[in-house]
Structure formats: C-alpha cells, structure tokens
C-alpha positions in Angstrom: 103.4 153.1 -111.7 100.2 152.7 -110.1 97.4 149.6 -111.1 95.3 152.0 -112.6 98.0 153.1 -115.3 98.0 149.0 -115.8 94.9 149.0 -116.1 94.3 151.6 -118.6 97.7 150.0 -120.6 95.8 146.1 -121.0 92.2 148.2 -122.2 93.8 149.8 -124.5 95.5 146.7 -126.2 92.3 145.1 -125.2 90.4 147.3 -127.8 90.7 145.9 -131.5 91.2 148.8 -133.0 94.1 150.0 -131.0 95.7 146.7 -131.4 95.5 146.5 -134.9 97.3 150.1 -135.0 99.7 148.6 -132.4 100.5 145.7 -134.5 100.7 147.8 -137.8 103.0 150.3 -136.5 105.3 147.1 -135.2 105.3 144.8 -138.1 105.1 147.5 -140.9 105.8 151.3 -139.0 102.9 152.5 -140.5 99.4 153.1 -138.8 97.3 153.3 -142.0 98.4 149.6 -142.5 96.2 148.9 -139.8 93.2 149.1 -142.4 91.4 152.0 -140.7 89.7 155.0 -142.0 92.2 157.8 -141.7 89.9 159.6 -139.0 89.3 156.2 -136.9 93.2 156.0 -137.3 93.9 159.2 -135.9 91.6 158.8 -133.0 93.2 155.7 -132.2 97.1 157.0 -132.5 95.7 159.6 -130.1 94.5 157.0 -127.7 97.9 155.5 -127.8 99.6 158.1 -127.4 97.6 159.4 -124.1 98.2 155.7 -122.9 101.8 156.2 -123.4 102.3 153.5 -126.3 102.7 155.4 -129.4 104.7 158.2 -129.6 105.0 160.8 -132.8 108.6 162.1 -134.2 109.7 164.2 -136.8 109.7 160.6 -139.0 106.2 159.1 -138.5 104.6 157.2 -135.3 106.0 154.7 -133.2 105.3 152.3 -130.3 107.2 153.2 -127.4 108.2 149.6 -126.6 110.1 151.0 -123.2 106.0 151.4 -121.8 106.4 147.6 -121.6 109.3 147.6 -119.6 107.8 150.3 -117.3 104.6 147.7 -116.8 107.3 144.8 -116.2 109.1 146.8 -113.9 106.2 147.9 -112.1 104.8 144.3 -111.5 107.9 142.3 -111.1 108.3 140.7 -107.4 111.5 139.8 -106.5 112.3 136.1 -106.5 112.0 134.1 -103.3 115.9 133.4 -102.7 116.9 129.7 -103.0 119.2 128.2 -100.8 122.2 126.2 -102.0 120.9 123.1 -100.7 117.4 123.3 -103.1 119.4 124.5 -105.8 121.5 121.2 -105.7 118.3 119.2 -104.9 116.7 120.6 -108.0 119.6 119.8 -110.3 119.4 116.0 -109.3 115.5 115.5 -109.1 113.6 115.4 -112.4 109.8 115.2 -111.6 110.6 113.8 -108.2 112.9 111.1 -109.0 116.5 111.4 -108.9 118.4 111.3 -111.7 121.4 109.4 -110.1 122.7 109.5 -106.8 125.2 112.5 -106.1 128.6 111.1 -105.8 130.1 114.4 -103.8 129.0 114.1 -100.1 127.9 117.7 -100.0 125.3 117.5 -102.8 124.3 113.7 -101.8 123.4 115.0 -98.4 121.6 117.4 -99.3 119.4 115.3 -101.4 119.4 112.8 -98.5 118.1 115.4 -96.5 115.2 116.2 -98.5 114.3 112.7 -99.0 114.6 112.1 -95.4 111.5 114.3 -95.2 109.2 112.1 -96.2 109.5 110.2 -93.2 107.7 111.6 -90.4 109.4 112.1 -86.8 108.5 109.9 -84.0 106.9 107.3 -86.5 108.6 103.5 -87.0 108.7 102.2 -90.2 109.2 98.5 -91.0 112.1 98.1 -93.5 109.4 97.2 -96.5 107.8 100.3 -96.0 111.0 102.4 -96.0 111.9 100.4 -99.5 108.6 101.3 -101.0 109.2 105.5 -100.1 112.8 105.3 -100.9 112.0 103.2 -104.4 109.6 106.4 -105.3 113.2 108.3 -105.8 115.6 105.9 -107.3 115.4 102.4 -108.5 118.8 101.4 -106.0 116.4 101.9 -102.8 118.9 99.9 -100.7 121.6 102.1 -101.5 119.6 105.8 -100.2 118.5 103.3 -97.0 122.1 102.7 -96.6 123.1 106.6 -97.3 119.9 107.5 -94.8 121.3 105.3 -92.1 125.0 106.4 -92.7 124.4 110.2 -92.3 121.9 109.5 -89.0 118.7 110.6 -91.0 117.3 107.3 -90.3 118.2 104.7 -87.6 117.6 101.2 -87.4 116.7 98.3 -84.9 115.7 94.7 -85.6 114.3 96.0 -89.4 112.3 98.8 -88.4 113.8 102.3 -88.9 112.8 105.9 -87.6 114.1 109.5 -88.6 116.5 110.6 -86.3 118.0 113.7 -88.2 117.9 116.0 -90.7 115.8 119.0 -91.4 112.0 119.6 -90.5 109.2 120.9 -92.2 107.2 123.2 -89.6 
C-alpha cells in the first residue's frame, strides 16, 4: 500500500460527513443514522467505497474493517530486537531504580553490567561518588558496590574505584 493510499484513507476519515457515515455504519448498521440527507449520504457512501472503507452487500452497507488492518500492516515497522540482557534489566528496573537486587547470578550480572555503564572507563572515583551513583539505583548501595567489585566490573584500591569490566557503550 502506498503512502498516497494511506493519506487518502486518513483524509476520508478527517471529513465530517464521511466520519459521521462510518460511525453510523459501525454503531447502528445504518448509514441514514448519520443525520445527512439522502443525496449527501449516497455521495458519502460512494466516496467511502472508492477509498475501500465501505462496501455494499446484498444486506446493505458495511464498514470494511479489514481496510484498517491493511493500513496497519502497511505502516508497521518490525520491533527492534531486544537482547536477553535488556529484557532482564527491564524486568528489574522501574523508572530507573531497582525493584530488588536479583538473587540469580545471571540476572544479577545483567543488572550489574547495566549499572556499571554509569562509570566512565579510565576515570577514578572516590568511594563517596560511587555510593552516590549507586544510591540512585537502590538504597543498598553497599551491596551493589560489593557485587560490582566481586564481578570485576569495578576495581578498588585505597577507597578509589574505576571501571574495569563490562560492556562499553560506543
């Protein structure tokens, strides 16, 4: 389906008479319920039929609902693939904060890898800055800090931390 056809259908639905007749067909099964005179209703039905939105059958006029499906299929874009790691992170983060620290190692590692991206590679952070950054994710920032060090996503020496592992955003 071309963009021109899509614009044509949307244009038909934008016009008051057309919208009234479509609504009357959907709600009442009768185009005369649109409140238009007979000639206006006939012209409107002809326009809707040419646009593929209505059809005449032996038992009267009907909205071609499949036309809307055709429009949806013509404009639908495939969803971007979501990695397993992104899905896990999405399940544990609500508005940027962890609901809970995952207990299963694989899930915790996925979440920690996401959190580690807050820390810039090559930058050294005092412990208070690390705590502040981790507190934004969860109140138990000490546990997050410990897990990040255990998983070698952060390294520590003399209360100074730096990013030492995990994925890097390019």
